[in-house]
BALOBA-1460 file (C-alpha; in Angstrom, 3 decimals):
// residues 401
<rec num="1" residu="x" x="8.466" y="22.764" z="-25.477"/>
<rec num="2" residu="x" x="7.426" y="18.780" z="-26.420"/>
<rec num="3" residu="x" x="9.242" y="17.703" z="-29.376"/>
<rec num="4" residu="x" x="5.975" y="16.473" z="-30.759"/>
<rec num="5" residu="x" x="3.162" y="18.386" z="-29.666"/>
<rec num="6" residu="x" x="-0.518" y="17.187" z="-29.681"/>
<rec num="7" residu="x" x="-3.369" y="19.133" z="-28.083"/>
<rec num="8" residu="x" x="-4.744" y="17.862" z="-25.031"/>
<rec num="9" residu="x" x="-3.281" y="15.233" z="-22.747"/>
<rec num="10" residu="x" x="-1.359" y="12.062" z="-24.129"/>
<rec num="11" residu="x" x="-3.594" y="9.491" z="-23.103"/>
<rec num="12" residu="x" x="-0.890" y="6.906" z="-21.734"/>
<rec num="13" residu="x" x="-1.944" y="3.473" z="-21.628"/>
<rec num="14" residu="x" x="1.167" y="1.407" z="-21.679"/>
<rec num="15" residu="x" x="1.672" y="-0.775" z="-18.639"/>
<rec num="16" residu="x" x="4.324" y="1.424" z="-17.447"/>
<rec num="17" residu="x" x="5.553" y="4.079" z="-17.488"/>
<rec num="18" residu="x" x="2.047" y="5.335" z="-16.191"/>
<rec num="19" residu="x" x="0.317" y="8.856" z="-15.662"/>
<rec num="20" residu="x" x="2.115" y="10.835" z="-12.827"/>
<rec num="21" residu="x" x="-0.913" y="12.136" z="-10.749"/>
<rec num="22" residu="x" x="-0.748" y="15.815" z="-9.871"/>
<rec num="23" residu="x" x="0.449" y="15.836" z="-6.378"/>
<rec num="24" residu="x" x="3.339" y="13.886" z="-6.996"/>
<rec num="25" residu="x" x="4.076" y="16.017" z="-9.649"/>
<rec num="26" residu="x" x="3.973" y="19.254" z="-7.292"/>
<rec num="27" residu="x" x="5.520" y="17.014" z="-4.548"/>
<rec num="28" residu="x" x="8.642" y="16.524" z="-7.027"/>
<rec num="29" residu="x" x="8.819" y="20.151" z="-8.124"/>
<rec num="30" residu="x" x="11.533" y="21.458" z="-5.487"/>
<rec num="31" residu="x" x="14.715" y="22.305" z="-5.943"/>
<rec num="32" residu="x" x="17.675" y="19.932" z="-4.402"/>
<rec num="33" residu="x" x="19.112" y="19.606" z="-0.761"/>
<rec num="34" residu="x" x="21.441" y="18.170" z="1.377"/>
<rec num="35" residu="x" x="20.854" y="14.952" z="1.755"/>
<rec num="36" residu="x" x="23.165" y="14.789" z="4.888"/>
<rec num="37" residu="x" x="20.812" y="17.384" z="6.464"/>
<rec num="38" residu="x" x="18.482" y="15.994" z="9.155"/>
<rec num="39" residu="x" x="15.773" y="16.416" z="7.216"/>
<rec num="40" residu="x" x="16.425" y="13.952" z="4.288"/>
<rec num="41" residu="x" x="17.187" y="11.112" z="7.116"/>
<rec num="42" residu="x" x="14.004" y="12.113" z="8.587"/>
<rec num="43" residu="x" x="11.873" y="11.927" z="5.423"/>
<rec num="44" residu="x" x="13.606" y="8.315" z="4.674"/>
<rec num="45" residu="x" x="12.979" y="6.917" z="7.795"/>
<rec num="46" residu="x" x="9.185" y="7.312" z="7.199"/>
<rec num="47" residu="x" x="9.306" y="6.103" z="3.628"/>
<rec num="48" residu="x" x="10.850" y="2.820" z="4.675"/>
<rec num="49" residu="x" x="8.165" y="1.983" z="7.063"/>
<rec num="50" residu="x" x="5.431" y="3.182" z="4.936"/>
<rec num="51" residu="x" x="7.172" y="1.041" z="2.037"/>
<rec num="52" residu="x" x="6.977" y="-2.052" z="4.039"/>
<rec num="53" residu="x" x="3.062" y="-1.638" z="3.991"/>
<rec num="54" residu="x" x="2.585" y="-2.122" z="0.054"/>
<rec num="55" residu="x" x="4.810" y="-5.122" z="0.032"/>
<rec num="56" residu="x" x="2.637" y="-6.478" z="3.323"/>
<rec num="57" residu="x" x="5.583" y="-7.198" z="5.819"/>
<rec num="58" residu="x" x="6.318" y="-6.455" z="8.995"/>
<rec num="59" residu="x" x="9.748" y="-8.515" z="8.863"/>
<rec num="60" residu="x" x="11.144" y="-7.210" z="5.616"/>
<rec num="61" residu="x" x="14.184" y="-4.997" z="5.129"/>
<rec num="62" residu="x" x="13.420" y="-2.404" z="2.570"/>
<rec num="63" residu="x" x="16.421" y="-0.508" z="0.370"/>
<rec num="64" residu="x" x="15.439" y="2.118" z="-2.161"/>
<rec num="65" residu="x" x="17.679" y="2.149" z="-4.757"/>
<rec num="66" residu="x" x="18.415" y="4.779" z="-7.491"/>
<rec num="67" residu="x" x="17.734" y="2.454" z="-10.587"/>
<rec num="68" residu="x" x="14.976" y="0.341" z="-12.533"/>
<rec num="69" residu="x" x="13.251" y="-3.118" z="-12.013"/>
<rec num="70" residu="x" x="16.224" y="-4.348" z="-14.244"/>
<rec num="71" residu="x" x="18.802" y="-2.756" z="-11.206"/>
<rec num="72" residu="x" x="16.229" y="-4.462" z="-8.499"/>
<rec num="73" residu="x" x="16.843" y="-7.859" z="-10.076"/>
<rec num="74" residu="x" x="20.686" y="-7.668" z="-9.718"/>
<rec num="75" residu="x" x="20.231" y="-6.705" z="-6.259"/>
<rec num="76" residu="x" x="18.163" y="-9.494" z="-5.451"/>
<rec num="77" residu="x" x="20.658" y="-11.951" z="-7.182"/>
<rec num="78" residu="x" x="23.647" y="-10.813" z="-6.317"/>
<rec num="79" residu="x" x="22.828" y="-10.551" z="-2.444"/>
<rec num="80" residu="x" x="21.664" y="-13.601" z="-1.880"/>
<rec num="81" residu="x" x="23.488" y="-15.975" z="-4.461"/>
<rec num="82" residu="x" x="27.031" y="-17.107" z="-5.328"/>
<rec num="83" residu="x" x="28.334" y="-17.880" z="-8.664"/>
<rec num="84" residu="x" x="27.513" y="-21.554" z="-9.981"/>
<rec num="85" residu="x" x="24.254" y="-21.769" z="-7.638"/>
<rec num="86" residu="x" x="21.634" y="-23.723" z="-9.192"/>
<rec num="87" residu="x" x="18.111" y="-21.239" z="-9.786"/>
<rec num="88" residu="x" x="14.439" y="-22.246" z="-10.953"/>
<rec num="89" residu="x" x="13.235" y="-19.418" z="-13.297"/>
<rec num="90" residu="x" x="10.106" y="-19.627" z="-15.194"/>
<rec num="91" residu="x" x="9.991" y="-18.328" z="-18.882"/>
<rec num="92" residu="x" x="6.447" y="-17.275" z="-19.629"/>
<rec num="93" residu="x" x="7.372" y="-13.747" z="-21.617"/>
<rec num="94" residu="x" x="9.873" y="-10.872" z="-22.143"/>
<rec num="95" residu="x" x="10.373" y="-10.058" z="-19.190"/>
<rec num="96" residu="x" x="10.977" y="-13.472" z="-17.099"/>
<rec num="97" residu="x" x="13.201" y="-13.819" z="-20.099"/>
<rec num="98" residu="x" x="15.260" y="-10.976" z="-19.726"/>
<rec num="99" residu="x" x="15.803" y="-12.031" z="-15.868"/>
<rec num="100" residu="x" x="16.948" y="-15.247" z="-17.315"/>
<rec num="101" residu="x" x="19.296" y="-13.412" z="-19.307"/>
<rec num="102" residu="x" x="20.676" y="-11.455" z="-16.455"/>
<rec num="103" residu="x" x="20.971" y="-14.887" z="-14.157"/>
<rec num="104" residu="x" x="22.594" y="-16.570" z="-16.980"/>
<rec num="105" residu="x" x="25.127" y="-13.750" z="-17.324"/>
<rec num="106" residu="x" x="25.951" y="-13.233" z="-13.407"/>
<rec num="107" residu="x" x="27.233" y="-17.128" z="-13.727"/>
<rec num="108" residu="x" x="24.131" y="-18.784" z="-11.850"/>
<rec num="109" residu="x" x="23.160" y="-22.166" z="-13.211"/>
<rec num="110" residu="x" x="20.002" y="-21.255" z="-14.359"/>
<rec num="111" residu="x" x="17.248" y="-24.122" z="-15.037"/>
<rec num="112" residu="x" x="14.596" y="-22.901" z="-16.827"/>
<rec num="113" residu="x" x="11.088" y="-24.287" z="-16.899"/>
<rec num="114" residu="x" x="9.445" y="-22.562" z="-20.003"/>
<rec num="115" residu="x" x="5.711" y="-22.560" z="-20.922"/>
<rec num="116" residu="x" x="3.724" y="-20.940" z="-23.985"/>
<rec num="117" residu="x" x="3.674" y="-17.433" z="-23.827"/>
<rec num="118" residu="x" x="-0.009" y="-16.646" z="-22.827"/>
<rec num="119" residu="x" x="0.350" y="-19.283" z="-20.017"/>
<rec num="120" residu="x" x="1.581" y="-19.070" z="-16.514"/>
<rec num="121" residu="x" x="4.490" y="-20.719" z="-14.725"/>
<rec num="122" residu="x" x="4.240" y="-24.244" z="-14.700"/>
<rec num="123" residu="x" x="3.778" y="-25.627" z="-11.513"/>
<rec num="124" residu="x" x="3.993" y="-29.078" z="-11.693"/>
<rec num="125" residu="x" x="7.688" y="-28.963" z="-13.294"/>
<rec num="126" residu="x" x="8.524" y="-27.083" z="-10.428"/>
<rec num="127" residu="x" x="6.816" y="-29.833" z="-7.911"/>
<rec num="128" residu="x" x="8.828" y="-32.486" z="-9.540"/>
<rec num="129" residu="x" x="12.010" y="-30.942" z="-9.482"/>
<rec num="130" residu="x" x="11.635" y="-30.182" z="-5.959"/>
<rec num="131" residu="x" x="10.653" y="-33.680" z="-5.081"/>
<rec num="132" residu="x" x="13.747" y="-34.912" z="-6.561"/>
<rec num="133" residu="x" x="15.985" y="-32.274" z="-4.897"/>
<rec num="134" residu="x" x="16.709" y="-34.227" z="-1.491"/>
<rec num="135" residu="x" x="20.185" y="-32.594" z="-1.523"/>
<rec num="136" residu="x" x="18.799" y="-29.165" z="-1.804"/>
<rec num="137" residu="x" x="20.673" y="-28.162" z="-4.579"/>
<rec num="138" residu="x" x="18.407" y="-25.524" z="-5.793"/>
<rec num="139" residu="x" x="19.176" y="-22.319" z="-4.192"/>
<rec num="140" residu="x" x="16.240" y="-20.048" z="-5.429"/>
<rec num="141" residu="x" x="13.296" y="-19.917" z="-7.172"/>
<rec num="142" residu="x" x="13.163" y="-16.630" z="-9.607"/>
<rec num="143" residu="x" x="9.261" y="-16.069" z="-10.628"/>
<rec num="144" residu="x" x="7.667" y="-13.125" z="-12.229"/>
<rec num="145" residu="x" x="4.234" y="-12.332" z="-10.380"/>
<rec num="146" residu="x" x="2.597" y="-10.357" z="-13.371"/>
<rec num="147" residu="x" x="4.252" y="-10.876" z="-16.880"/>
<rec num="148" residu="x" x="3.867" y="-7.343" z="-18.804"/>
<rec num="149" residu="x" x="4.457" y="-8.777" z="-21.922"/>
<rec num="150" residu="x" x="1.469" y="-11.390" z="-22.176"/>
<rec num="151" residu="x" x="-0.773" y="-10.113" z="-19.263"/>
<rec num="152" residu="x" x="-0.287" y="-13.065" z="-17.029"/>
<rec num="153" residu="x" x="-0.316" y="-13.133" z="-13.191"/>
<rec num="154" residu="x" x="1.057" y="-16.167" z="-11.433"/>
<rec num="155" residu="x" x="-0.548" y="-17.140" z="-7.969"/>
<rec num="156" residu="x" x="2.459" y="-16.916" z="-5.953"/>
<rec num="157" residu="x" x="0.776" y="-18.701" z="-2.576"/>
<rec num="158" residu="x" x="1.029" y="-21.759" z="-4.862"/>
<rec num="159" residu="x" x="4.572" y="-21.367" z="-4.858"/>
<rec num="160" residu="x" x="4.915" y="-21.247" z="-1.333"/>
<rec num="161" residu="x" x="2.697" y="-24.023" z="-0.592"/>
<rec num="162" residu="x" x="4.977" y="-26.497" z="-2.726"/>
<rec num="163" residu="x" x="8.255" y="-25.218" z="-1.125"/>
<rec num="164" residu="x" x="6.526" y="-26.113" z="2.055"/>
<rec num="165" residu="x" x="5.408" y="-29.296" z="1.114"/>
<rec num="166" residu="x" x="8.729" y="-30.221" z="0.154"/>
<rec num="167" residu="x" x="10.363" y="-28.836" z="3.051"/>
<rec num="168" residu="x" x="12.557" y="-27.319" z="0.572"/>
<rec num="169" residu="x" x="14.792" y="-24.573" z="1.724"/>
<rec num="170" residu="x" x="15.214" y="-22.606" z="-1.231"/>
<rec num="171" residu="x" x="14.848" y="-19.205" z="-1.606"/>
<rec num="172" residu="x" x="11.652" y="-17.700" z="-2.825"/>
<rec num="173" residu="x" x="12.734" y="-14.763" z="-5.258"/>
<rec num="174" residu="x" x="9.571" y="-12.120" z="-6.802"/>
<rec num="175" residu="x" x="9.523" y="-9.745" z="-9.459"/>
<rec num="176" residu="x" x="6.454" y="-7.810" z="-8.600"/>
<rec num="177" residu="x" x="7.216" y="-4.836" z="-10.954"/>
<rec num="178" residu="x" x="4.044" y="-4.444" z="-12.328"/>
<rec num="179" residu="x" x="2.174" y="-6.302" z="-9.712"/>
<rec num="180" residu="x" x="2.921" y="-4.324" z="-6.470"/>
<rec num="181" residu="x" x="0.399" y="-1.736" z="-5.454"/>
<rec num="182" residu="x" x="-1.907" y="-3.039" z="-7.981"/>
<rec num="183" residu="x" x="-2.370" y="-6.728" z="-7.199"/>
<rec num="184" residu="x" x="-2.797" y="-8.486" z="-4.409"/>
<rec num="185" residu="x" x="0.763" y="-9.185" z="-2.836"/>
<rec num="186" residu="x" x="1.611" y="-10.567" z="0.687"/>
<rec num="187" residu="x" x="5.203" y="-11.098" z="1.238"/>
<rec num="188" residu="x" x="4.904" y="-12.448" z="4.496"/>
<rec num="189" residu="x" x="2.063" y="-14.706" z="4.360"/>
<rec num="190" residu="x" x="3.591" y="-16.106" z="1.248"/>
<rec num="191" residu="x" x="6.968" y="-16.315" z="2.574"/>
<rec num="192" residu="x" x="8.745" y="-14.543" z="0.121"/>
<rec num="193" residu="x" x="12.311" y="-13.811" z="0.759"/>
<rec num="194" residu="x" x="13.065" y="-10.784" z="-1.665"/>
<rec num="195" residu="x" x="10.417" y="-9.095" z="-3.616"/>
<rec num="196" residu="x" x="10.681" y="-6.012" z="-5.886"/>
<rec num="197" residu="x" x="9.149" y="-3.256" z="-7.724"/>
<rec num="198" residu="x" x="9.741" y="-0.190" z="-9.989"/>
<rec num="199" residu="x" x="8.490" y="3.374" z="-9.015"/>
<rec num="200" residu="x" x="7.294" y="3.777" z="-12.707"/>
<rec num="201" residu="x" x="4.676" y="1.355" z="-12.416"/>
<rec num="202" residu="x" x="1.585" y="1.250" z="-9.437"/>
<rec num="203" residu="x" x="3.288" y="3.864" z="-7.780"/>
<rec num="204" residu="x" x="2.968" y="6.123" z="-10.533"/>
<rec num="205" residu="x" x="5.955" y="7.766" z="-10.287"/>
<rec num="206" residu="x" x="8.446" y="8.392" z="-12.675"/>
<rec num="207" residu="x" x="11.440" y="5.930" z="-13.704"/>
<rec num="208" residu="x" x="14.302" y="5.897" z="-11.578"/>
<rec num="209" residu="x" x="13.861" y="3.956" z="-8.126"/>
<rec num="210" residu="x" x="13.970" y="0.366" z="-7.803"/>
<rec num="211" residu="x" x="12.614" y="-0.589" z="-4.180"/>
<rec num="212" residu="x" x="13.600" y="-4.127" z="-3.018"/>
<rec num="213" residu="x" x="12.603" y="-5.915" z="0.247"/>
<rec num="214" residu="x" x="14.289" y="-8.468" z="2.054"/>
<rec num="215" residu="x" x="13.107" y="-11.151" z="4.557"/>
<rec num="216" residu="x" x="15.192" y="-12.146" z="7.421"/>
<rec num="217" residu="x" x="16.090" y="-14.914" z="5.650"/>
<rec num="218" residu="x" x="17.375" y="-13.484" z="2.331"/>
<rec num="219" residu="x" x="19.934" y="-11.349" z="4.994"/>
<rec num="220" residu="x" x="21.117" y="-13.739" z="6.388"/>
<rec num="221" residu="x" x="21.927" y="-15.050" z="2.881"/>
<rec num="222" residu="x" x="23.654" y="-12.271" z="2.068"/>
<rec num="223" residu="x" x="26.027" y="-12.405" z="4.406"/>
<rec num="224" residu="x" x="27.672" y="-15.812" z="2.697"/>
<rec num="225" residu="x" x="26.456" y="-14.952" z="-0.986"/>
<rec num="226" residu="x" x="29.878" y="-14.585" z="-2.906"/>
<rec num="227" residu="x" x="28.580" y="-12.433" z="-6.142"/>
<rec num="228" residu="x" x="30.318" y="-9.592" z="-6.758"/>
<rec num="229" residu="x" x="28.303" y="-6.431" z="-5.799"/>
<rec num="230" residu="x" x="28.984" y="-2.842" z="-5.271"/>
<rec num="231" residu="x" x="26.484" y="-0.218" z="-6.043"/>
<rec num="232" residu="x" x="23.548" y="-2.894" z="-5.346"/>
<rec num="233" residu="x" x="25.188" y="-4.134" z="-1.772"/>
<rec num="234" residu="x" x="22.576" y="-4.223" z="0.955"/>
<rec num="235" residu="x" x="25.647" y="-4.186" z="3.635"/>
<rec num="236" residu="x" x="26.481" y="-0.532" z="2.658"/>
<rec num="237" residu="x" x="23.059" y="0.314" z="2.925"/>
<rec num="238" residu="x" x="22.462" y="-1.506" z="6.320"/>
<rec num="239" residu="x" x="25.747" y="-0.168" z="7.671"/>
<rec num="240" residu="x" x="24.074" y="3.361" z="7.192"/>
<rec num="241" residu="x" x="20.617" y="2.618" z="8.433"/>
<rec num="242" residu="x" x="22.565" y="1.909" z="11.824"/>
<rec num="243" residu="x" x="24.042" y="5.704" z="11.667"/>
<rec num="244" residu="x" x="20.628" y="6.470" z="10.857"/>
<rec num="245" residu="x" x="21.586" y="8.930" z="8.014"/>
<rec num="246" residu="x" x="20.521" y="5.989" z="5.371"/>
<rec num="247" residu="x" x="22.178" y="6.750" z="2.303"/>
<rec num="248" residu="x" x="25.372" y="5.756" z="1.504"/>
<rec num="249" residu="x" x="25.490" y="7.639" z="-1.805"/>
<rec num="250" residu="x" x="23.309" y="10.220" z="-3.121"/>
<rec num="251" residu="x" x="19.670" y="9.608" z="-3.621"/>
<rec num="252" residu="x" x="17.351" y="11.090" z="-5.811"/>
<rec num="253" residu="x" x="15.805" y="13.632" z="-3.703"/>
<rec num="254" residu="x" x="12.605" y="14.591" z="-5.884"/>
<rec num="255" residu="x" x="11.690" y="10.939" z="-6.220"/>
<rec num="256" residu="x" x="11.773" y="10.773" z="-2.401"/>
<rec num="257" residu="x" x="9.536" y="13.234" z="-1.973"/>
<rec num="258" residu="x" x="7.700" y="12.051" z="-4.757"/>
<rec num="259" residu="x" x="7.497" y="8.653" z="-3.007"/>
<rec num="260" residu="x" x="5.988" y="10.315" z="-0.260"/>
<rec num="261" residu="x" x="3.078" y="12.049" z="-1.936"/>
<rec num="262" residu="x" x="2.396" y="8.550" z="-4.148"/>
<rec num="263" residu="x" x="2.358" y="6.744" z="-0.407"/>
<rec num="264" residu="x" x="-0.330" y="9.213" z="0.682"/>
<rec num="265" residu="x" x="-2.487" y="8.958" z="-2.110"/>
<rec num="266" residu="x" x="-2.431" y="4.942" z="-1.806"/>
<rec num="267" residu="x" x="-3.059" y="4.979" z="2.401"/>
<rec num="268" residu="x" x="-5.584" y="7.835" z="1.505"/>
<rec num="269" residu="x" x="-7.614" y="5.731" z="-1.097"/>
<rec num="270" residu="x" x="-6.768" y="2.480" z="1.133"/>
<rec num="271" residu="x" x="-4.297" y="-0.064" z="-0.453"/>
<rec num="272" residu="x" x="-7.301" y="-2.750" z="-1.011"/>
<rec num="273" residu="x" x="-9.384" y="-0.228" z="-2.196"/>
<rec num="274" residu="x" x="-6.471" y="0.366" z="-5.026"/>
<rec num="275" residu="x" x="-6.406" y="-3.498" z="-5.503"/>
<rec num="276" residu="x" x="-10.337" y="-3.444" z="-6.003"/>
<rec num="277" residu="x" x="-10.058" y="-0.260" z="-8.598"/>
<rec num="278" residu="x" x="-7.091" y="-2.307" z="-10.714"/>
<rec num="279" residu="x" x="-9.617" y="-5.273" z="-10.522"/>
<rec num="280" residu="x" x="-12.655" y="-3.427" z="-11.810"/>
<rec num="281" residu="x" x="-10.545" y="-1.869" z="-14.531"/>
<rec num="282" residu="x" x="-9.028" y="-5.323" z="-15.762"/>
<rec num="283" residu="x" x="-12.516" y="-6.930" z="-15.707"/>
<rec num="284" residu="x" x="-14.025" y="-3.936" z="-17.529"/>
<rec num="285" residu="x" x="-11.055" y="-4.286" z="-20.074"/>
<rec num="286" residu="x" x="-11.619" y="-7.788" z="-20.816"/>
<rec num="287" residu="x" x="-15.230" y="-7.352" z="-21.190"/>
<rec num="288" residu="x" x="-14.413" y="-4.837" z="-24.307"/>
<rec num="289" residu="x" x="-12.024" y="-7.143" z="-25.979"/>
<rec num="290" residu="x" x="-14.662" y="-10.104" z="-26.170"/>
<rec num="291" residu="x" x="-17.490" y="-7.327" z="-27.197"/>
<rec num="292" residu="x" x="-14.666" y="-6.631" z="-29.789"/>
<rec num="293" residu="x" x="-14.861" y="-10.489" z="-30.848"/>
<rec num="294" residu="x" x="-10.846" y="-10.570" z="-30.237"/>
<rec num="295" residu="x" x="-8.886" y="-13.019" z="-28.099"/>
<rec num="296" residu="x" x="-6.922" y="-12.086" z="-24.746"/>
<rec num="297" residu="x" x="-3.440" y="-13.383" z="-24.762"/>
<rec num="298" residu="x" x="-3.950" y="-14.876" z="-21.560"/>
<rec num="299" residu="x" x="-5.086" y="-18.467" z="-22.159"/>
<rec num="300" residu="x" x="-6.564" y="-19.292" z="-18.933"/>
<rec num="301" residu="x" x="-9.014" y="-16.835" z="-16.495"/>
<rec num="302" residu="x" x="-6.883" y="-18.059" z="-13.256"/>
<rec num="303" residu="x" x="-3.915" y="-16.243" z="-15.005"/>
<rec num="304" residu="x" x="-5.707" y="-12.743" z="-16.169"/>
<rec num="305" residu="x" x="-3.743" y="-9.449" z="-15.079"/>
<rec num="306" residu="x" x="-5.294" y="-6.647" z="-13.672"/>
<rec num="307" residu="x" x="-2.687" y="-4.521" z="-14.613"/>
<rec num="308" residu="x" x="-2.440" y="-5.231" z="-18.490"/>
<rec num="309" residu="x" x="-4.273" y="-6.749" z="-21.074"/>
<rec num="310" residu="x" x="-2.479" y="-7.978" z="-24.441"/>
<rec num="311" residu="x" x="-4.870" y="-8.373" z="-26.821"/>
<rec num="312" residu="x" x="-4.373" y="-11.011" z="-30.010"/>
<rec num="313" residu="x" x="-5.596" y="-9.468" z="-33.349"/>
<rec num="314" residu="x" x="-6.240" y="-11.718" z="-36.540"/>
<rec num="315" residu="x" x="-3.439" y="-12.889" z="-38.702"/>
<rec num="316" residu="x" x="-4.089" y="-10.069" z="-41.372"/>
<rec num="317" residu="x" x="-3.432" y="-7.254" z="-39.256"/>
<rec num="318" residu="x" x="-0.162" y="-5.961" z="-38.047"/>
<rec num="319" residu="x" x="-0.454" y="-4.751" z="-34.074"/>
<rec num="320" residu="x" x="2.390" y="-2.616" z="-34.346"/>
<rec num="321" residu="x" x="0.088" y="-0.556" z="-36.908"/>
<rec num="322" residu="x" x="-2.110" y="-0.135" z="-34.158"/>
<rec num="323" residu="x" x="0.018" y="1.134" z="-31.739"/>
<rec num="324" residu="x" x="1.631" y="3.522" z="-34.077"/>
<rec num="325" residu="x" x="-1.330" y="4.996" z="-35.622"/>
<rec num="326" residu="x" x="-2.894" y="5.316" z="-31.936"/>
<rec num="327" residu="x" x="0.197" y="7.792" z="-31.358"/>
<rec num="328" residu="x" x="-0.199" y="9.750" z="-34.826"/>
<rec num="329" residu="x" x="-3.505" y="10.102" z="-34.768"/>
<rec num="330" residu="x" x="-5.287" y="9.880" z="-31.234"/>
<rec num="331" residu="x" x="-2.588" y="10.970" z="-29.090"/>
<rec num="332" residu="x" x="-2.846" y="7.207" z="-27.565"/>
<rec num="333" residu="x" x="-0.303" y="5.331" z="-26.258"/>
<rec num="334" residu="x" x="-0.234" y="1.641" z="-26.124"/>
<rec num="335" residu="x" x="1.957" y="-1.285" z="-25.520"/>
<rec num="336" residu="x" x="3.677" y="-2.843" z="-28.559"/>
<rec num="337" residu="x" x="3.787" y="-6.898" z="-28.726"/>
<rec num="338" residu="x" x="7.589" y="-7.795" z="-27.908"/>
<rec num="339" residu="x" x="9.594" y="-10.530" z="-29.142"/>
<rec num="340" residu="x" x="7.557" y="-13.789" z="-29.762"/>
<rec num="341" residu="x" x="4.030" y="-11.835" z="-30.250"/>
<rec num="342" residu="x" x="5.482" y="-8.935" z="-31.849"/>
<rec num="343" residu="x" x="2.964" y="-7.962" z="-34.390"/>
<rec num="344" residu="x" x="0.443" y="-10.345" z="-33.100"/>
<rec num="345" residu="x" x="-0.453" y="-8.390" z="-29.648"/>
<rec num="346" residu="x" x="-1.076" y="-4.987" z="-28.338"/>
<rec num="347" residu="x" x="-1.101" y="-4.435" z="-24.739"/>
<rec num="348" residu="x" x="-3.609" y="-1.622" z="-22.857"/>
<rec num="349" residu="x" x="-2.013" y="-0.919" z="-19.815"/>
<rec num="350" residu="x" x="-4.290" y="-0.191" z="-16.666"/>
<rec num="351" residu="x" x="-2.336" y="0.590" z="-13.641"/>
<rec num="352" residu="x" x="-1.665" y="3.215" z="-11.302"/>
<rec num="353" residu="x" x="-3.333" y="6.430" z="-10.706"/>
<rec num="354" residu="x" x="-6.145" y="5.718" z="-13.084"/>
<rec num="355" residu="x" x="-9.970" y="5.585" z="-13.092"/>
<rec num="356" residu="x" x="-12.639" y="4.417" z="-15.087"/>
<rec num="357" residu="x" x="-13.444" y="7.302" z="-17.436"/>
<rec num="358" residu="x" x="-10.090" y="7.247" z="-18.215"/>
<rec num="359" residu="x" x="-9.746" y="3.703" z="-19.082"/>
<rec num="360" residu="x" x="-12.956" y="4.394" z="-21.214"/>
<rec num="361" residu="x" x="-11.617" y="6.923" z="-23.401"/>
<rec num="362" residu="x" x="-8.586" y="4.397" z="-24.089"/>
<rec num="363" residu="x" x="-11.449" y="1.581" z="-25.006"/>
<rec num="364" residu="x" x="-13.006" y="4.226" z="-27.407"/>
<rec num="365" residu="x" x="-9.705" y="4.802" z="-28.809"/>
<rec num="366" residu="x" x="-9.163" y="1.263" z="-29.174"/>
<rec num="367" residu="x" x="-12.471" y="0.676" z="-31.204"/>
<rec num="368" residu="x" x="-11.551" y="3.632" z="-33.898"/>
<rec num="369" residu="x" x="-8.119" y="2.421" z="-34.249"/>
<rec num="370" residu="x" x="-9.308" y="-1.329" z="-35.048"/>
<rec num="371" residu="x" x="-11.857" y="0.437" z="-37.536"/>
<rec num="372" residu="x" x="-8.738" y="2.475" z="-38.890"/>
<rec num="373" residu="x" x="-6.968" y="-0.998" z="-39.928"/>
<rec num="374" residu="x" x="-9.861" y="-3.062" z="-41.041"/>
<rec num="375" residu="x" x="-11.118" y="-4.986" z="-38.314"/>
<rec num="376" residu="x" x="-14.872" y="-4.964" z="-38.336"/>
<rec num="377" residu="x" x="-15.464" y="-3.807" z="-34.817"/>
<rec num="378" residu="x" x="-18.846" y="-2.346" z="-34.081"/>
<rec num="379" residu="x" x="-18.161" y="1.150" z="-32.841"/>
<rec num="380" residu="x" x="-19.197" y="1.401" z="-29.011"/>
<rec num="381" residu="x" x="-19.403" y="-2.340" z="-28.662"/>
<rec num="382" residu="x" x="-16.617" y="-2.381" z="-26.365"/>
<rec num="383" residu="x" x="-17.374" y="0.801" z="-24.498"/>
<rec num="384" residu="x" x="-20.605" y="-0.323" z="-24.118"/>
<rec num="385" residu="x" x="-19.870" y="-3.652" z="-22.771"/>
<rec num="386" residu="x" x="-17.407" y="-1.988" z="-20.254"/>
<rec num="387" residu="x" x="-20.021" y="0.930" z="-19.339"/>
<rec num="388" residu="x" x="-22.500" y="-1.864" z="-18.434"/>
<rec num="389" residu="x" x="-20.149" y="-3.592" z="-15.823"/>
<rec num="390" residu="x" x="-18.529" y="-0.293" z="-14.278"/>
<rec num="391" residu="x" x="-21.856" y="1.668" z="-13.924"/>
<rec num="392" residu="x" x="-22.891" y="-1.283" z="-11.701"/>
<rec num="393" residu="x" x="-19.520" y="-1.681" z="-10.008"/>
<rec num="394" residu="x" x="-17.797" y="1.716" z="-8.932"/>
<rec num="395" residu="x" x="-18.158" y="2.949" z="-5.546"/>
<rec num="396" residu="x" x="-18.445" y="6.211" z="-4.110"/>
<rec num="397" residu="x" x="-15.479" y="8.137" z="-3.596"/>
<rec num="398" residu="x" x="-14.732" y="7.618" z="0.289"/>
<rec num="399" residu="x" x="-13.618" y="11.118" z="0.528"/>
<rec num="400" residu="x" x="-16.524" y="12.963" z="-1.095"/>
<rec num="401" residu="x" x="-18.895" y="11.155" z="0.497"/>
């Protein structure tokens, strides 16, 4: 029995964890089994090959770690760097802040490039630091592809262009937790050395699997990295990869079967179609926000995220009240404003296994909430703006043609 029952479905529109599709739930509804039997290694082998497709890599080595995105961060850092190594990290919101905190606590020398929340990474400052670093003291560039707290997406291709322009050997480490499988992500083409994501975001699985993918350059760096690591040590995984059993310790059997189903759904829809669907959902949400007369926290169009939109409320409204009331009255879950933007924004997550009609239900709920808290919204205005765009842009479902 649910702790707090509400009729119908909960409208889950936080930017992760997200809705889990029924085929994935059914795939996970199974008993435990011996992970040392032939079945689990056979399943794992196909998963490792197919996971590379969502990173768009042929040369990367993936690791399926029983952890969250935070653990995946730690795995990326400790396997490639040594205490005292200089990293450059961009502070643009709550999750980039947390990654910086982790780097500092792991005793790296973190060179922070800070931007106003709502702006993307300041690549001009990165360029000046790379130009000045003739001794190559910078060992890694750490960047969050999609900052979930503010709805800001960074252009990773520009970071790679700068590294190439200055012929700098620094590792390129990317948090793709709320971007991979939803936004355009090209690990090989952009020369990304370590990319990572979490199962509870665009993959539409439960929380509990951190997926890390390492380039050959990152694997080479791991041979000399002196950071202490045990649970997250790639070397243990690689040893078992060679043995063909794949697991140095017990995996979540249910999540493995869930991942198989989730990848099958993505491949059936087509990864490029998945990315296009997220583009439609993001654009429709932004049109609704504009129709309501509200502002996007993201300050420039080039940084707009297609997985989450942070909506700025007027000063006389506490955005926390919108989120609380949504859950209590409409069975609608929206994202809170975090840290510097707490009380100032609420977030609409539009990622994962989600379609346009589900989004329209969310937008209708937001309009009622805005009315509830005293904002003079015209009911139907945002929904109409989103509908007008979506009606002209939604393709036929390929499997039903």
